[in-house]
DRENFI-301471 format. One line per 8 residues: number of its first residue (from 1); their letters; for each residue x, y, z of N, C-alpha, C. Coordinates in steps of 0.2 Angstrom, whole numbers, plus 2048, in hexadecimal, padded with zeros to 3 digits. Last residue first. Layout:
NUM) A) X/Y/Z/X/Y/Z/X/Y/Z | ...
***
This chain:
130) TYKIYKFQ) 8CC/6BB/3A7/8C8/6B9/3AD/8C9/6B2/3AF | 8D7/6C7/3A1/8D4/6C0/3A0/8D1/6BF/3A7 | 8D4/6D8/39D/8D7/6D3/3A2/8D4/6CC/3A1 | 8D7/6E3/391/8D2/6DE/393/8D6/6D9/397 | 8D9/6F4/38B/8DB/6EE/38F/8D5/6E9/391 | 8DF/6FF/37F/8DA/6FC/383/8DC/6F6/386 | 8E8/70E/37A/8E8/707/37C/8E2/705/380 | 8E7/71C/37A/8E4/718/375/8E3/711/376
122) KQKEFFCI) 8F0/721/384/8E9/721/385/8E5/71D/380 | 8FF/717/385/8FB/71C/383/8F4/71B/384 | 90F/710/388/908/711/38A/905/717/388 | 918/70E/378/918/710/37F/911/710/381 | 91D/703/36D/918/707/36F/918/708/376 | 928/700/360/928/701/367/922/705/369 | 92C/6F6/352/928/6FC/355/927/6FB/35C | 93B/6F2/349/936/6F1/34E/932/6F7/351
114) LEGYEPKT) 942/6EC/33B/93F/6F2/33E/93A/6F0/343 | 94F/6E0/340/94A/6E3/33B/947/6E9/33E | 95E/6D6/341/959/6DB/343/954/6DD/33E | 969/6CE/33E/963/6CB/341/95D/6D0/342 | 973/6D7/33B/970/6D3/336/96A/6CF/338 | 977/6DC/348/973/6E0/343/970/6DC/33E | 975/6D1/356/979/6D3/350/975/6D6/34B | 96D/6CD/360/970/6D4/361/974/6D6/35A
106) AQPLESGW) 962/6C4/366/964/6C5/35F/967/6CC/35E | 95D/6C3/372/963/6C0/371/966/6C1/36A | 950/6C9/372/956/6CD/375/95D/6CA/374 | 946/6CA/364/94A/6C5/368/950/6C9/36C | 942/6D4/35C/93D/6D2/362/941/6CD/367 | 94E/6E0/358/94C/6D9/358/947/6D8/35E | 952/6EE/34E/953/6EA/354/950/6E3/353 | 950/6FF/34B/952/6F9/349/954/6F4/34E
98) KMECVLDK) 940/706/350/947/706/351/949/6FF/34D | 933/712/352/936/70C/34F/93D/70C/34F | 926/715/35E/92D/717/35C/930/711/358 | 915/719/35B/91A/715/35D/921/718/35B | 904/71C/35E/90A/71F/35D/910/71A/35F | 8F3/718/358/8F9/717/35C/8FF/71A/359 | 8E8/718/34F/8E8/71D/355/8EE/71D/359 | 8EA/70F/346/8EA/716/343/8EA/71B/349
90) IKGYIIGD) 8E9/703/34D/8F0/705/34B/8EF/70C/349 | 8E0/701/35B/8DF/702/354/8E6/705/352 | 8E5/6F6/368/8E4/6FC/365/8E3/6FC/35E | 8E7/6ED/378/8E6/6ED/370/8E4/6F4/36E | 8EC/6E0/382/8ED/6E8/381/8EC/6E8/37A | 8E6/6D3/38D/8E8/6D6/386/8E8/6DE/387 | 8EC/6C9/39A/8E7/6CC/396/8E9/6CF/390 | 8F6/6C4/3A1/8F0/6C5/3A5/8EB/6C8/3A1
82) DCAWIMVP) 901/6C3/398/900/6BD/39C/8F9/6BE/3A0 | 8FB/6CA/388/8FF/6CA/38E/8FD/6C4/393 | 8FB/6CD/378/8F9/6C8/37D/8FE/6C7/383 | 8F6/6DB/370/8FC/6D8/373/8F9/6D3/378 | 8F0/6DF/360/8EE/6DC/367/8F5/6D9/369 | 8EB/6EB/354/8F1/6E7/357/8EF/6E5/35E | 8E0/6ED/347/8E1/6ED/34E/8E7/6E8/350 | 8DA/6F6/339/8E0/6F2/33C/8E0/6F2/343
74) NLRKDVLK) 8CE/6F9/331/8CE/6F9/338/8D4/6F5/33B | 8D3/6F4/322/8CD/6F4/326/8CE/6F3/32D | 8E0/6F4/31B/8DB/6FA/31B/8D5/6FA/31F | 8EA/6EB/319/8E3/6E8/319/8DE/6EE/319 | 8F5/6F2/31D/8F4/6F1/316/8ED/6EE/314 | 8F6/6F0/32B/8F3/6F7/328/8F2/6F6/321 | 8FC/6E3/32B/8F5/6E5/32E/8F2/6EB/32B | 908/6E5/325/903/6E0/322/8FC/6E2/325
66) VLTSAKVI) 90E/6EF/32E/90C/6F0/327/907/6EC/323 | 90F/6E7/339/90A/6ED/339/909/6EF/332 | 919/6DE/336/912/6DC/338/90D/6E1/337 | 923/6E7/333/920/6E3/32E/91A/6E0/32F | 927/6EB/340/924/6F0/33B/920/6EC/336 | 923/6E0/34E/927/6E1/347/923/6E6/343 | 920/6E7/35E/91E/6E3/358/922/6E5/352 | 91E/6EA/36F/922/6EA/369/91F/6E5/364
58) LPYATSIT) 91B/6F5/37C/919/6F0/378/91D/6F0/372 | 926/6F9/38A/923/6FB/383/921/6F5/380 | 919/6F2/393/91C/6F7/38F/923/6F7/38F | 914/6E8/39C/915/6E6/395/919/6EB/391 | 911/6E8/3A9/918/6E8/3A8/919/6E7/3A0 | 903/6E7/3A9/906/6ED/3AD/90E/6EE/3AB | 900/6DB/3A3/8FE/6E2/3A0/902/6E7/3A3 | 90F/6D0/3A4/908/6D3/3A6/907/6D9/3A3
50) RNRKAVDA) 917/6C8/397/917/6CC/39D/910/6CE/39F | 91A/6C4/389/91A/6C0/38F/91B/6C3/395 | 910/6C7/37C/914/6CB/381/914/6C7/388 | 90D/6C4/36C/90E/6C1/372/912/6C6/376 | 902/6CC/361/909/6CB/363/909/6C9/36A | 8F6/6CA/355/8F7/6C9/35C/8FF/6C8/35D | 8EC/6D4/34A/8F2/6D0/34B/8F3/6D0/352 | 8DD/6D6/340/8E1/6D7/346/8E7/6D2/346
42) YAIINKDK) 8D1/6DF/337/8D6/6DA/337/8DB/6DC/33D | 8BF/6E1/337/8C6/6E3/338/8CB/6DE/337 | 8B3/6DD/333/8B3/6E4/336/8BA/6E6/337 | 8A8/6D2/32A/8AF/6D4/32B/8B0/6DB/32D | 89A/6CB/331/89D/6D0/32C/8A4/6D2/32E | 894/6C3/33A/899/6C0/336/89B/6C5/330 | 88C/6C9/343/889/6C7/33D/88E/6C4/338 | 896/6CD/34D/891/6C8/34F/88D/6C5/349
34) DLVKYKTD) 8A4/6D0/342/89F/6D2/347/89B/6CC/349 | 8B5/6CA/341/8AE/6CA/33F/8AA/6CC/344 | 8C6/6CB/33B/8C1/6CC/341/8BA/6CD/33E | 8D2/6C1/337/8CD/6C5/334/8C8/6C5/33A | 8E4/6C0/33C/8DC/6BF/33D/8D8/6C4/339 | 8F1/6C2/338/8EF/6BC/33B/8E7/6BB/33B | 8F6/6C6/327/8F5/6C8/32E/8F2/6C2/331 | 900/6BA/31E/8FB/6BF/31F/8FB/6C1/326
26) PQVLKVYS) 908/6AF/31A/90B/6B5/31D/906/6BB/31E | 8FC/6A6/324/903/6AA/324/905/6AA/31D | 8EB/6A7/323/8F1/6A3/322/8F7/6A8/321 | 8E1/6AC/331/8E3/6AC/32A/8E9/6A9/329 | 8D3/6A8/33B/8DA/6A8/33A/8DC/6A8/333 | 8C5/6B2/33D/8C8/6AD/339/8CF/6AD/339 | 8BA/6B5/34B/8C0/6B7/347/8C1/6B1/343 | 8AC/6BE/352/8B0/6B8/351/8B6/6BA/34D
18) GSFINVFA) 8A3/6C8/35F/8A5/6C6/359/8A9/6BF/358 | 89E/6CE/36A/89B/6C8/368/89D/6C6/361 | 8A7/6D8/36E/8A1/6DA/36A/89E/6D4/367 | 8B0/6D2/376/8AE/6D9/378/8A8/6DA/374 | 8B5/6C7/370/8AF/6C6/375/8AD/6CD/377 | 8C0/6CA/369/8B9/6CA/365/8B4/6C9/36A | 8CA/6CA/373/8C8/6D0/36F/8C1/6D0/36C | 8CA/6BD/378/8C8/6C3/37D/8C6/6C9/379
10) NIAKDESS) 8CE/6B7/36C/8C8/6B6/36F/8C6/6BB/374 | 8DB/6BC/36B/8D6/6BE/366/8CF/6BC/368 | 8E1/6B6/377/8E1/6BE/376/8DB/6C0/371 | 8E0/6A9/374/8DD/6AB/37A/8DC/6B3/379 | 8E8/6A8/369/8E1/6A6/368/8DD/6A9/36E | 8F5/6AB/36F/8F2/6AF/369/8EA/6AE/369 | 8F7/6A1/378/8F6/6A8/37B/8F3/6AD/375 | 8ED/692/374/8F3/697/373/8F1/69E/376
2) IM) 8E5/686/37E/8E4/68C/37A/8EA/690/37A | 8E8/675/37E/8E8/67B/382/8E8/681/37D
***
């Protein structure tokens, strides 16, 4: 069975008949290639166990975004929802950063880290799974 992350990155690269290479952790997750196998971007995928319509605010660790932006080549963040993907170029997005956790049960401050919260904005694009 295909993982939700692989399903999301496949949906993204299918927009432009591209492909991807999965990278080794602790790097960003994906190198994105065009149809001619030229590298055009780096991407990361965050799981969001909700539908697109109920996914906001989108959350991701600030450290994930820093790794992605450090690549300097069209960093794209993709959120894998139950019914499709939400994606955007990091340079075009606005977020609020707070100390917290992606895990709701991790309430102790020592378990926290810097988390980015993205509200709905016009820069996001959507693809529904078929």
